[in-house]
C-alpha positions in Angstrom: 3.5 4.5 -14.4 3.4 0.7 -14.7 7.1 0.5 -15.1 7.7 2.7 -12.1 5.2 0.8 -10.1 6.5 -2.6 -11.3 2.8 -3.6 -12.0 2.1 -3.8 -8.3 0.2 -1.9 -5.6 2.1 1.0 -4.3 0.9 0.3 -0.8 0.8 -3.5 -0.1 3.1 -4.4 -3.1 0.7 -7.0 -4.4 1.8 -8.0 -7.9 -0.7 -7.7 -10.8 0.7 -11.1 -12.0 -0.7 -13.0 -8.9 -4.2 -11.6 -8.6 -7.2 -12.1 -10.8 -8.3 -8.4 -10.8 -6.7 -5.4 -12.5 -4.9 -2.8 -10.4 -6.6 0.6 -10.1 -4.9 3.9 -11.2 -5.4 5.8 -8.0 -5.0 9.4 -7.0 -2.4 9.5 -4.3 -3.9 12.8 -3.1 -7.6 12.3 -3.7 -9.5 14.7 -6.0 -11.8 15.4 -3.0 -8.8 16.8 -1.3 -8.2 19.3 -4.1 -5.7 17.4 -6.2 -5.6 16.9 -10.0 -5.5 14.1 -12.4 -1.8 14.5 -13.4 0.9 11.9 -13.7 2.6 13.1 -10.5 -0.5 12.2 -8.5 -1.3 8.8 -10.0 -0.1 5.4 -9.0 -1.2 1.8 -9.1 -3.2 0.4 -6.2 -4.9 -2.9 -5.7 -8.7 -2.7 -5.3 -8.5 -3.4 -1.6 -6.0 -0.7 -0.8 -7.7 1.8 -3.0 -11.1 1.0 -1.5 -9.8 1.3 2.1 -7.9 4.5 1.4 -10.9 6.3 -0.1 -10.4 10.0 0.4 -8.0 9.7 3.4 -4.7 11.6 3.3 -3.9 11.4 7.1 -4.7 9.1 10.0 -3.9 8.8 13.7 -0.7 6.9 14.5 -1.8 3.9 16.7 1.5 4.2 18.7 1.5 7.9 19.4 -2.0 9.0 18.8 -0.7 11.9 16.6 -1.9 12.7 13.1 0.4 11.6 10.3 0.2 11.6 6.5 -0.4 8.4 4.6 2.5 6.9 2.6 3.1 8.6 -0.8 4.4 5.9 -3.2 5.8 8.4 -5.7 7.7 10.5 -3.1 8.7 8.0 -0.5 10.5 4.7 -0.4 8.5 1.7 0.8 11.3 0.1 2.7 11.9 3.2 4.8 8.4 3.1 6.2 7.5 -0.6 6.1 9.0 -4.1 6.5 7.6 -7.6 6.1 6.9 -9.8 9.1 9.3 -12.7 9.5 7.0 -15.1 7.7 6.4 -12.5 4.9 2.6 -12.3 5.3 2.2 -9.1 7.3 3.3 -5.5 6.7 4.8 -3.8 9.7 4.9 0.0 9.9 8.4 1.3 10.9 7.5 5.0 11.1 4.4 7.1 11.8 3.7 7.2 8.1 4.0 3.4 7.8 1.9 2.7 10.9 -0.9 5.0 9.9 -0.9 3.5 6.4 -1.0 0.0 7.7 -3.9 0.8 9.9 -5.9 3.1 7.5 -5.5 0.9 4.5 -5.9 -2.3 6.5 -2.8 -3.7 4.8 -3.1 -6.9 6.9 -6.7 -7.5 6.3 -8.6 -10.8 6.5 -8.2 -11.3 2.7 -4.6 -10.3 2.1 -2.8 -12.2 4.9 -4.2 -15.7 3.9 -3.4 -15.0 0.2 0.1 -13.9 1.1 0.6 -17.3 2.9 -0.1 -19.1 -0.3 2.1 -16.7 -2.3 5.0 -17.1 0.1 4.7 -20.9 -0.1 4.8 -20.7 -3.9 7.9 -18.4 -3.8 6.1 -15.4 -5.3 6.1 -13.2 -2.2 7.3 -11.0 -0.6 8.8 -9.0 -3.5 12.6 -9.0 -3.5 13.0 -5.3 -4.4 
């Protein structure tokens, strides 16, 4: 899983190499939603994304008000659902899946955006791939 996830969060793409806490191995579909602990359902997530996600699997799209599933890092491509703001500090949802994930997981929270500013200035962020 680490090689597939490139040692970074599957949601906000924060790299393990630039934070001082280990990534969590998270259940993409939570156990509380009836999933299992099998490789196909596990991925790396930073503690913030994992904590904000909790047991959520769906959320309301802030643009349409309709219910949409959260991003699935194993089954979907990040760049199809998200893009970086021009300054590289905020994640913008491109699709209903992207928008609900940005909102539900608070991908542009008060801790991540200031950190990303520093990472951008250092040339460490956003990820090139």
